[in-house]
N, C-alpha and C positions, 0 to 999 in steps of 0.2 A: 445458212441463215441469210435472210434478205435484209436489205438496208432499212426497209420500213419497220421490220421487227426490232432491229437494233436501235432505231430512234424511239420506238414506242415502249421499249422495255423499261427505261428509267421512269417514265410517267406511270406505268403500271405499278412499279415498285413503290412509288410515292403514294399512290392511291391505296395500295394494300397496307402500307405502314400507317397511313392516316386512319384507316378503318380499324386496324388493330389498336391504335392508341385510343380511339373513341370507345371501343369495347372495354378497355382497361379503365377509362374514365368513368363509364357508367357503373362498372363493378365497384369502384371506389365510392361512388355516390350512394349506392345501395348499402355498402358497409357503414358509411357515415350516417345514413338514415336509421339503420338498425342501432348504431351506437347512441344516437340521440334519444331514441325511444328507451333504451336500457338505462341511460343516465337519468332521464326524466322519471322513470319508475323508481330508481334508487333514491333520488331526492324526494319523491313522493312518499317513500317509506320512512323518511326521516334520516337517511344516511348523510354523511358529511359531503361537502362539495369535492373535497380531495378524493373521496371514495368514488364519486360519480365520474371524476376526471380519469381515474385509473380504469374504471369499467369502460369508459368511452375509448380510451387508448387501447385496451385489450381487444375490444370488439372491432374497432375500425382499422387497427394496424398502423395508424399514424398518430402523431401527437396533436390532436385537435385542440383548438382554442374553445373553451366552454364559457358560455354566458347563460346565467339562469335568472329567472324572474318569477314572481307570483302573480297570478290572476285568479283570485278566489273563485272556486275552490281548487284551482289547478296550480301546479308548479310546471314551468316551461323551461326548456333548454334549447339553446342554439349552438351548434357546433360549426366551426369553420376549419378548413384544412386546405393546404395547397396540394394540387395533384402532382403526380409523378410522371416521368417520361417526357415524350416530345410535347405534350400539352401541359407542361408544368406552369405555364402562365395563368391557367384557369384556377380560380379559387372555388372550392366546393363549399356549400352551406346546407345544413339540414336542421330542421326544428321539430320538436315534439313536445307534447304536454301530457301530464299524468295527474290523477287525483292526488291532492295533498293529504297527508295523514292516513295513508292507506295501509297501516300496519295490520 
């Protein structure tokens, strides 16, 4: 093993760990976006907000904060959640809207 390799190895490990953390962060964002869409559809069907929160929690895998509002004829949902792992300082946010009264 050369000295150059020994010096470069920690930098390579940091770059690989950062890339892996970024992939995990993107996967969490995709799950949060899916959860926002599912929660908005649930509220659009007339289900309770607690039901929408449980759906969002089940789909996203985290305990997201849910905010909902009405923009006629839509009901909209915004979910926020903190990320996990080395990039835990990043706050994730996803919004989605669905038609209200869609029973």
